[in-house]
C-alpha positions in Angstrom: 33.4 9.3 -10.1 31.9 8.5 -13.5 28.7 6.6 -12.9 27.8 4.3 -15.7 24.5 2.6 -16.6 23.6 -1.0 -17.6 20.4 -2.6 -19.0 18.4 -4.6 -16.4 18.5 -7.5 -19.0 22.1 -7.5 -20.1 25.2 -7.2 -17.8 27.7 -6.9 -20.6 27.5 -3.4 -21.9 27.7 0.0 -20.0 26.6 3.4 -21.3 27.0 6.9 -19.9 24.1 8.8 -18.3 23.6 11.0 -21.4 23.6 7.9 -23.6 21.0 6.2 -21.3 18.8 9.3 -21.5 19.0 9.5 -25.3 18.1 5.8 -25.8 15.3 5.8 -23.2 15.0 2.0 -23.4 17.9 -0.4 -23.9 18.1 -2.3 -27.2 17.2 -5.6 -25.4 14.0 -4.1 -23.9 15.6 -3.6 -20.5 15.7 -0.4 -18.5 18.8 1.5 -17.7 20.1 1.3 -14.1 23.2 2.9 -12.5 25.9 0.4 -11.8 25.7 1.5 -8.1 23.1 3.7 -6.3 25.0 6.9 -5.4 25.1 8.7 -2.0 24.5 12.3 -1.2 27.7 14.3 -0.6 26.0 16.9 1.5 24.6 16.5 5.1 20.9 16.8 5.9 21.5 20.0 7.8 23.3 21.5 4.8 20.3 20.5 2.7 18.0 22.4 5.1 18.7 25.8 3.7 18.8 24.9 0.0 16.3 26.0 -2.6 14.6 23.4 -4.8 17.0 24.2 -7.6 20.1 23.8 -5.3 18.7 20.5 -4.0 18.1 19.3 -7.6 21.8 20.0 -8.4 23.0 18.2 -5.2 21.0 15.1 -6.1 21.2 15.0 -9.9 25.0 15.5 -10.1 25.4 12.2 -8.3 23.5 10.3 -11.1 24.4 12.4 -14.2 28.1 12.4 -13.9 28.9 13.1 -17.6 27.1 16.4 -17.5 29.2 19.3 -16.5 28.2 21.6 -13.6 27.3 24.3 -16.1 25.2 22.0 -18.3 23.3 20.5 -15.4 22.6 23.9 -13.7 21.4 25.4 -16.9 19.0 22.5 -17.4 17.7 22.9 -13.8 17.3 26.7 -14.0 15.4 26.4 -17.3 13.1 23.7 -15.9 12.2 25.1 -12.4 11.2 28.6 -13.2 8.0 30.6 -13.7 6.2 27.6 -15.2 5.5 26.7 -11.6 2.8 28.7 -9.8 4.7 28.7 -6.5 8.2 29.9 -5.9 9.1 26.8 -3.7 8.2 24.5 -6.6 6.9 21.7 -4.3 5.1 23.0 -1.2 4.7 20.9 1.9 1.2 21.2 3.5 0.1 19.7 6.8 -3.2 18.0 6.4 -4.5 16.6 9.6 -1.7 14.4 10.9 0.1 13.9 7.6 2.3 16.1 5.4 1.3 16.4 1.8 4.1 17.1 -0.7 2.2 19.0 -3.4 3.8 18.0 -6.7 1.2 19.6 -8.9 2.2 23.3 -9.2 3.7 23.0 -12.7 2.3 23.8 -16.1 0.1 20.8 -16.4 -0.9 20.4 -12.7 0.4 16.9 -12.1 3.6 15.5 -10.6 4.9 14.5 -14.0 5.8 18.2 -14.5 8.5 17.8 -11.9 10.5 15.6 -14.2 9.1 16.5 -17.6 10.0 20.1 -17.2 13.7 19.2 -17.2 13.8 16.1 -19.5 13.7 18.1 -22.8 16.7 20.1 -21.6 18.6 16.9 -20.4 17.8 15.2 -23.7 18.9 18.1 -26.0 22.0 18.5 -23.9 22.7 14.7 -24.2 22.2 14.9 -28.0 24.8 17.6 -28.3 27.2 15.7 -26.1 26.9 12.6 -28.2 27.0 14.4 -31.6 23.5 13.2 -32.5 22.4 14.6 -35.9 19.1 12.8 -36.2 15.8 14.4 -35.0 14.7 12.7 -31.8 11.2 11.2 -31.8 9.8 11.1 -28.3 7.4 8.1 -28.2 5.2 8.0 -25.1 2.2 6.1 -23.7 0.2 7.8 -21.1 -2.5 7.0 -18.5 -3.4 10.6 -18.5 -0.7 12.9 -17.0 2.6 12.0 -18.6 1.2 12.7 -22.1 0.3 16.4 -21.4 3.4 17.1 -19.4 5.6 15.6 -22.1 3.7 17.5 -24.8 4.1 20.8 -22.9 7.8 20.1 -22.3 8.7 19.2 -25.9 6.4 21.5 -27.8 8.4 23.3 -30.5 11.8 22.1 -29.0 14.1 22.1 -32.1 15.3 18.7 -33.3 12.5 16.8 -31.6 9.1 15.4 -32.4 6.7 14.0 -29.9 4.0 11.3 -30.4 1.7 10.5 -27.4 -0.7 7.5 -27.3 -3.5 7.5 -24.7 -6.4 5.1 -24.1 -9.7 6.5 -25.5 -12.2 6.7 -22.7 -9.5 5.8 -20.2 -8.5 9.3 -19.0 -10.5 12.1 -17.3 -12.2 14.8 -19.5 -9.7 17.4 -18.4 -6.8 15.1 -19.1 -8.1 14.4 -22.6 -8.8 18.1 -23.3 -5.3 19.1 -22.1 -3.8 16.7 -24.7 -6.0 17.2 -27.7 -5.7 21.0 -27.5 -1.9 21.0 -27.3 -0.2 23.4 -29.7 3.2 22.9 -31.3 4.3 22.0 -34.8 6.1 18.9 -33.6 3.3 17.4 -31.4 1.0 14.5 -32.3 -1.6 12.9 -30.0 -3.3 9.6 -30.8 -6.2 7.9 -29.0 -5.9 4.1 -29.1 -8.8 1.7 -28.9 -7.6 -0.1 -25.8 -6.3 0.5 -22.3 -3.0 2.0 -21.0 -1.3 -1.4 -20.8 -2.0 -1.8 -24.5 -0.5 1.6 -25.2 2.6 1.0 -23.1 3.2 -2.5 -24.5 2.7 -1.1 -28.1 5.3 1.7 -27.5 7.8 -0.8 -26.0 7.4 -3.0 -29.0 8.1 -0.1 -31.3 11.3 0.6 -29.4 12.4 -3.1 -29.8 11.5 -3.2 -33.5 15.0 -3.3 -35.2 13.5 -3.0 -38.7 11.6 0.1 -37.8 14.6 1.6 -36.1 16.7 1.2 -39.2 13.9 2.6 -41.4 13.7 5.7 -39.1 17.5 6.1 -39.0 17.6 6.2 -42.8 14.9 8.9 -42.7 16.9 10.9 -40.1 15.0 10.0 -36.9 15.7 8.0 -33.7 13.4 7.1 -30.9 13.6 8.2 -27.3 11.1 8.0 -24.4 9.5 10.5 -22.0 7.9 7.7 -20.0 9.4 6.8 -16.6 11.3 4.0 -18.3 13.7 6.8 -19.2 16.3 7.3 -16.4 16.1 11.0 -17.2 12.6 10.9 -15.9 13.4 9.0 -12.8 16.4 10.9 -11.5 14.6 14.3 -11.2 11.9 12.6 -9.2 14.4 11.6 -6.5 15.0 15.3 -5.9 11.6 16.1 -4.3 11.9 13.4 -1.6 15.3 14.7 -0.6 13.8 18.3 -0.6 10.8 17.3 1.4 12.8 15.7 4.2 15.1 18.8 4.3 12.0 21.1 4.6 10.5 19.0 7.4 13.8 19.4 9.2 14.1 23.1 8.4 10.5 23.7 9.7 11.3 21.7 12.9 8.6 19.2 12.2 11.2 16.4 12.6 14.6 16.0 14.4 17.7 15.4 12.4 18.0 11.7 11.5 14.4 11.0 12.5 12.8 8.4 10.2 9.6 9.2 8.3 7.3 7.0 6.2 6.5 7.9 2.6 3.2 6.9 1.0 2.9 7.1 -2.8 -0.1 6.5 -5.0 1.4 4.0 -7.5 0.7 2.9 -11.1 3.9 2.5 -13.1 6.1 2.3 -10.0 8.4 5.2 -11.0 7.4 7.7 -8.3 7.8 5.2 -5.4 11.1 3.9 -6.9 12.4 7.5 -6.8 11.6 7.5 -3.0 13.6 4.2 -2.7 16.5 5.8 -4.5 16.3 8.8 -2.1 16.4 6.4 0.9 19.5 4.7 -0.6 21.1 8.1 -1.0 20.9 8.6 2.7 17.4 10.1 3.4 16.0 8.6 6.6 12.9 7.0 5.1 11.6 3.9 7.0 8.7 2.4 5.1 7.8 3.0 1.5 4.1 2.5 1.4 2.8 1.6 -2.1 -0.8 2.7 -2.5 -2.9 1.1 -5.2 -6.5 1.6 -6.4 -8.7 -1.4 -7.3 -6.1 -2.4 -9.9 -4.1 -3.8 -7.0 -1.5 -5.9 -8.8 1.3 -4.3 -6.8 -0.5 -4.8 -3.4 -0.8 -8.5 -4.3 2.8 -8.6 -5.3 4.1 -7.2 -2.0 1.8 -9.5 -0.1 2.7 -12.8 -2.0 5.8 -12.3 -4.0 3.9 -13.1 -7.1 3.3 -10.5 -9.9 0.2 -11.5 -11.8 -1.5 -9.2 -14.4 -4.0 -11.9 -15.4 -7.0 -10.1 -13.9 -9.8 -7.7 -14.9 -8.6 -4.2 -15.8 -10.7 -1.8 -13.7 -11.5 1.8 -14.9 -11.4 3.9 -11.7 -11.7 7.5 -10.6 -7.9 7.6 -10.3 -7.1 6.7 -14.0 -3.3 7.5 -13.9 -3.0 4.4 -11.7 -5.2 2.1 -13.9 -2.2 0.0 -14.8 -1.5 -3.8 -14.6 2.0 -3.8 -16.0 4.1 -1.6 -13.7 7.2 -1.0 -15.9 9.5 0.5 -13.3 9.1 -2.5 -10.9 11.6 -4.2 -13.2 14.3 -1.9 -11.8 13.5 -3.0 -8.3 13.4 -6.7 -9.3 16.8 -6.3 -10.9 18.1 -4.8 -7.6 16.7 -7.5 -5.3 18.0 -10.1 -7.7 21.5 -8.8 -6.8 21.8 -6.9 -10.1 21.5 -10.3 -11.9 20.4 -9.3 -15.4 19.9 -12.9 -16.5 17.6 -13.7 -13.6 15.7 -10.5 -14.2 15.4 -11.2 -18.0 13.9 -14.6 -17.2 11.2 -13.1 -14.9 10.3 -10.4 -17.5 10.1 -13.1 -20.2 7.7 -15.0 -18.0 5.6 -11.8 -17.5 5.4 -11.4 -21.3 4.5 -15.0 -22.1 2.4 -16.0 -19.0 1.4 -12.7 -17.6 3.0 -13.5 -14.3 6.2 -14.3 -12.4 7.2 -15.2 -8.8 10.2 -14.0 -7.0 12.3 -16.2 -4.6 11.9 -16.1 -0.8 15.4 -14.5 -0.7 14.3 -11.7 -3.1 11.1 -11.2 -1.2 13.1 -10.7 2.1 14.9 -7.7 0.4 11.5 -6.0 0.1 11.2 -5.4 3.8 11.2 -1.6 3.2 8.0 -1.8 1.2 4.4 -2.1 2.3 1.4 -2.5 0.0 -2.0 -1.0 0.6 -5.1 -0.3 -1.6 -8.3 1.7 -1.5 -11.6 0.9 -3.1 -13.6 3.5 -5.1 -15.9 4.0 -2.1 -12.9 4.4 0.3 -11.3 6.9 -2.1 -14.4 9.0 -2.2 -14.9 8.7 1.6 -11.4 10.1 2.4 -11.9 13.1 0.0 -15.2 14.0 1.7 -14.0 13.3 5.2 -10.8 15.4 4.8 -12.7 18.3 3.3 -15.3 18.3 6.1 -12.6 18.1 8.8 -9.9 20.4 7.4 -11.3 22.3 4.3 -8.5 20.7 2.2 -9.5 19.3 -1.2 -7.4 16.5 -2.7 -7.5 14.7 -6.0 -8.5 11.0 -6.3 -4.9 9.7 -6.6 -3.7 11.5 -3.5 -6.9 10.3 -1.8 -5.9 6.7 -2.5 -2.6 7.4 -0.8 -4.2 9.3 2.1 -6.6 6.3 2.8 -3.8 3.8 2.6 -1.6 6.0 4.9 -4.4 6.1 7.5 -5.1 2.3 7.3 -1.4 1.5 7.5 -1.0 3.7 10.6 -4.1 2.0 12.3 -3.1 -1.5 11.4 0.7 -1.3 12.2 0.5 1.1 15.1 3.5 2.8 13.4 3.6 6.3 14.8 6.3 7.7 12.5 5.5 11.0 10.7 4.0 10.4 7.2 4.8 12.1 4.0 2.1 11.7 1.3 3.1 12.3 -2.4 0.2 14.5 -3.6 0.4 13.8 -7.3 -2.3 15.9 -9.0 -4.5 19.0 -8.6 -8.1 18.3 -7.7 -9.1 20.5 -10.7 -7.8 17.7 -13.0 -10.4 15.3 -11.6 -13.1 17.8 -10.7 -16.1 15.6 -11.3 -14.9 12.7 -9.1 -13.7 15.1 -6.4 -16.9 17.2 -6.2 -19.3 14.2 -6.3 -17.3 12.6 -3.5 -17.9 15.7 -1.5 -21.6 15.9 -2.4 -23.6 13.9 -4.8 -25.6 17.0 -5.8 -22.7 18.1 -8.0 -23.1 15.2 -10.4 -25.7 17.1 -12.5 -23.2 20.0 -13.3 -21.1 20.1 -16.4 -17.3 19.9 -16.2 -16.4 23.6 -16.2 -19.3 24.6 -13.8 -17.9 22.0 -11.4 -14.5 23.6 -11.7 -15.9 27.0 -10.9 -17.7 25.4 -7.9 -14.4 23.7 -6.8 -12.7 27.1 -6.7 -15.4 28.4 -4.4 -15.4 25.6 -1.9 -11.6 25.1 -1.8 -10.6 28.7 -1.7 -7.8 28.0 -4.3 -7.5 29.7 -7.6 -8.3 27.8 -10.8 -5.0 26.9 -12.3 -3.9 28.4 -15.6 -3.7 24.9 -17.1 -7.5 24.6 -16.7 -8.3 28.1 -18.0 -6.3 27.4 -21.1 -8.5 24.5 -22.2 -11.8 26.1 -21.4 -12.3 27.5 -24.9 -9.3 25.9 -26.7 -9.7 24.4 -30.2 -9.3 20.6 -30.6 -6.2 20.2 -32.6 -5.6 16.4 -32.4 -8.3 13.9 -33.5 -6.3 10.9 -34.7 -7.4 7.5 -33.4 -6.1 4.0 -34.1 -6.4 0.3 -33.1 -3.6 -1.1 -31.0 -2.2 -3.1 -34.0 -2.0 0.1 -36.1 0.4 2.0 -33.8 3.4 1.3 -36.0 1.7 2.4 -39.1 0.4 5.5 -37.3 3.9 6.5 -36.2 5.2 6.1 -39.8 2.3 8.1 -41.2 2.9 10.9 -38.7 6.6 11.1 -39.5 5.8 11.2 -43.2 3.5 14.1 -42.6 0.4 12.2 -43.7 -3.0 13.2 -42.3 
């Protein structure tokens, strides 16, 4: 079966998977969605013995039907290789009474590596399939992790350039150093004077700017995205939920067909949406628990059915979740609207003009699989310290938000199903927040002294990604105001300093 894709805002036109990956965002500002969510064609017991790479092929072939077996397997093999510091790619670790799916063993020590290791290969394969002659300009907004993972993935990839915008003072010190020290002739990093929502909205506006698109095409360029708005980012993320369930089964932690709950620390909604896709493919997931930090726009949405970004933007110790406009939620809205592109477009127009929208009671009834929860800064720090004291396991701030929400959900609901927590980043990436949560005495130490201390107390080796930035040169110093993003992109592509 050839699976086609449509924009969430226009029902009229279909594109292939490779075309959707190339475009990143639809011309009308919508996100690409498959015309139907596919099912797995292997049983759960067949999945049990599969490697990560084999699982990736079993899942991704269902979504990317215009890629040949050879093309897709080549992309998978190039992505999931020695870049990861563990052979299994995504280890499962039992922490207390929950299972942590560690998604941070890639080159940039965050879960974004899981998809951004393969996206450059999918994109360059898609370009060949569609006879694209232009250079592809990857335009990306980041709340901290996507930027570095995308830069690492696309650095010096022929026929591509990558421009990353991040919020100045809105990411951790390690996240910033990882980006501004990135090598590669085709890489550019820009700090914007604003928050992540400003960066993300600015990037979307550049995609929708027809005049700019024409200007770039005349100069031999076309835009694509490495953000999770790109379906080529979302599909690889479905893999690790399928893989995790199969591993729980293989390790005899669960019985075949036994339902589990999945808890995901959530900002832009892509990671938890991937779990929802996995459920729809046939993985026995009961509840999808959406864990927010103090920017709890998603928690309020699941409670009330109203999405309202008109609120204070809070800078927290889990900066990758400091987001008030969760782009990927649009895909879920489209689904619960019965794939009604017109209805979805109306809601997204309301979000743009008024900063809010409200779904119908019928739509809200279709969200029964989802539960919202949130953790305050104090609760996040408390769970890091408590888990370390009880188990010796050190988790980062984003994972801690999910761990707290998982615990609270279990207590409040009395739901005793086994719980899988998506562990999205290495504690080394947020060493200051992690170490001061464990003991306030660490606050006086500098960033790299803290990292050395974290190695001692956790018994885990400092990742290569951290060692690389210890003495690396700053290569990117460009900054701009939000309203200068277009001019900045043009200047970069013209080679201006």
